[in-house]
N, C-alpha and C positions, 0 to 999 in steps of 0.2 A: 456566218450571221449571227448563230448563237453565242458566240465567244462577245461579238460587237456588243448585242443587247445586254448580257449579262457583266461584261465589263463597264458599259454605260452605267447600269443600275449600281454597281460598285461606287464607282468614281462620284455618282449623284449622290448616294448615302453619305459618302464620306465628306461631301463639301457641304451637303445641309447640316451633318453633325456639327461642323465647324463654324456653319453659320450661326445656328444655335448658341454655340460656345459663349458669343460675347455678352450675352445675357447673365451667364453664370459668373464670367470672367469681372464683369463689371461690379458684381457683388463682393466676390471673393477677394479682388486685389484691393479693396478696401481695406483689409485685415494682412494679408500676404505680399509682401512688394514683388514686383514683377519675376525680377530676376528668380528669388526664392520658389515663387510660385511654379514657374517651370521646372524646377528642381524638384519639387515636390510631386507635381505632376508625374515626373519622370520614376519617381521612386515607387508611388500607386501603381503606375503603368507595366513598370517591370515586375513587379509581384503579380498581376493579373495575367500577364502573359507567358511567365512562368509555370502558373498552376494551370492555365490551359494546355501550354505545351505539354507537360507531365501527363495530364489528363489524356491527351490525344497521342500520348507517345511520337512525339515528335523526333526525326533525325537531327541531332544539332550540330553534325560536322559540317565544316564548311572548308573548299580546298584552298589551300595558301595561297592560290594564285588571287583569290577573291577576298583576302584579308583588306588589303590596302583600299579596296573599292567601297567594300562596308564601312570601313572607317572616314571614309572621305564622305560617305553618305551621312552619317552620324553627325560630322562635324560640319558640312556644309548645310545639311538641310535642319536636322533636329538641333542643332547649337545655334549656329551664327544667324539662320533664317528667322529660328524662332525669339531669339533674345532680340535681334534688330527689330523685329516686328511689334515686340512688347515695349520697346525702347521708343519706336518712332511713334506709336500710338500714345504712349504717356507724353511725349514732348510736342506732339502736333494734337490734330482734331480726328476723330473718328471717322470723317467724311473725306479727310485727306487721303487717311490709311485705307478707305474703301477705294477710292479713284486709283492711288498709286500701286496698290495691291492687284488691283484688275489688271495690270500691264504681265502678271506672271504668266497667262496662257500665249502671249504673243513672244514673249521670252524664250517659253518651251518650243516655240515653232523654229527659231532663229537656233536655238542650242540642239535639237533633234536633228536640222538641217547639219550643223557643221561636225555633232559628234557621230550621229546615226546614220548619217547620209538619207535621211525620209525625205522623199520628195514633196516640193510645195505644190500644192495643187489649189487651184483657181476656189474649189469649195472651201478648202481649210481658209484660204484667206477670207473669204466673204463670211465663213462662219464667226471668225473673229472678229471682224470687223462689225457686224451686227450686235454680237453679243457685249460688245465694248460699247458700241452707242448705247446700249441697254442699260448698261451699268451705269453709265454717265446720267441717263435719263432717270435713273433710281435715286442714285445720292445726291443729284444735283452739281454744278460747276459754277455757279454765281457768286456763293458765299463763302468759297473755301479762303482761308487764311493762310496766304503764303510765307507769313512771317518764320512761322516752324521750320526755317531750312535745315537745323540739324534734324529733324524728326523727319522731314521728308527723304534728306539722304539714307536715314537709317531703314525707312520702308523701302527705298528702291533697292536697297542691300538685299532687304528681306524678299523682296518678289525676284530679284536676279537668284539668290541662292536657291530660293525653292524650286526654282524653274529648272535650273542645274542640279540640282539632286533628283527632280523628276524624271530626269532624263537618264541619270547615272542609274538609277534602278533598271533600266532597261538593259543594261550591260550585263546583268546577273542572269546564269541559268533561268529557264522558265519553270524549271522543275524543283527549285530550291523552296520549301515553303514558307509563305510570306511571314508566317509567324515567327519564325528564326531569323530571316533578314530584320524585321521589325526589331526584334529583341534585341540583336547584337549591334544594330543602328543606334537605339535608346540608351544602350549600356554604354556605349561611347560616350554618346552626350552627355551621361550622367557623370561618367568619370572626369570628363572635359570641366564641367560645372563645378563638382565637389569643391574644388579649392578655393572657389570664388565666394562659394554660398556659405559655408561652414563658419568662417569667420563673423559672418551676419545674422545668424540663427539668433543668437540671443536677444535679438532686439525686437522679435516677434513676441506679442505678449499670446502666451499660452493658452490662457482662460478663453480667449476669444475664438480658439480653435476648437474649443467643445461644443461651440454653438452647432444647432442640427444643420443650420442652414450653410456655414461656413466647410464644415467636415462632410455633408452631404455634396456640396458645390465641389470642392476638392476630389470626392471619389467619382464624381460624374466626369470632372475633367481628365482623371488618371485613365479612368477605366473607358468610359464610352468615348470622349472626345481623343485623347493619346491613343491608347491602346485600338480601340475600335476603329476610330477614324485613318490612323496611319496604315492599318493591315488591310482596310478596304480601298486607300488610295493606291496604295501598293500593289496590290492584287488585279486592280482594274488597270492600272497603266501596263500590266505585263498581257493584259488580253486585247489593247489597242495601241495603235502608232501613239509614240509619246506628243507629238503635234496636235494630235486629235483629240488626246484626254486633256489636253490644258484645258479645253472650252468648259468643262463640266464645273472648273473652277469658279465659274461666274454664278452658279449655284449661290456662295456663300454670302453675297451681298443681298438675295433675294430674299434667302430665308431669314438672315439676319433684320433685314427688314421689315418682312411679315410677322416676325416674332415680335419686335419691338411695339408693333401697332397691336397686335393681340394680347402680350402681355403686359408691356409697359404704358400701353396707350397712347404711342408716338402716332402723329398723323402722317397719313400716306395721300398722296393724290392721284391722278390720272396718269401721272407719269412714269408711277411706277408699275401699273399693268400695263403700259406700253410696252415700257423697258422689260418686263418680264416676258413679253411675248415676242420682242425681239431676240431676247436670249434663248428661249425655247426653239425658235425657229433656228438660230444658229447650231443649236444641239442637233436637230432633226437633220439638218446638213450633213452633220457628223457622222450620224448614225446609219445613214443612208449611203454615205460614200463607200465604194467597195474597197477591200484593204488591197 
């Protein structure tokens, strides 16, 4: 039960950090294009993870048989999923992004069943359904513009690949330090993205990067959102069933909407609070379920 509560805390923190990230991205992406932003985030994250790893004297050795698995996690989750999410959001609307990305936990349940042979219980099914309804109430479904077909496809790819990556993490030995796994997977993504980003870097206005809001936002995205968020998410998944862990992904739209209300002055109605209660109820189902 202690592991379940601790894992739940890690996943809640990770998802909440990512929910708050959208306010920062909205500002920074006006200066740094999406692909270059992901690459720069990873540069900052790698530096932060290496410093932490060296200070804590981590063992960086990984058995050869897990090399391909970590490379797959880096390519599928840290590269394809994140770039697809950025692209999909750019081509469609934030509302569509919230709705389609919220399908991730359902895909995690499916992948956990297929790959990890996890049992699909009634509680897991109810929790995913409650949380999904909660998200739909929060972001709304009436005014979604479905004309951004390419954006919708990109967001669906992002949801699928993130769910697959989250399940693949469970195949790694639980005694592997998460800081090591996270560092290697981000390094893989950085290597894959570099050939696409380097020829385009000259298009960025360097003088705009010196603005405190921009470089401060970049540091937040790299250190807190990427390094911290990925560490917490991967560690939390190691402590819970993959299909149960996915439910905490629903905290993203809750925190994003709440911060939009508090910081940006966006309006929220009674449906936000009803949706939040449904999501929390779904989470409680997971926490109370015996592993």
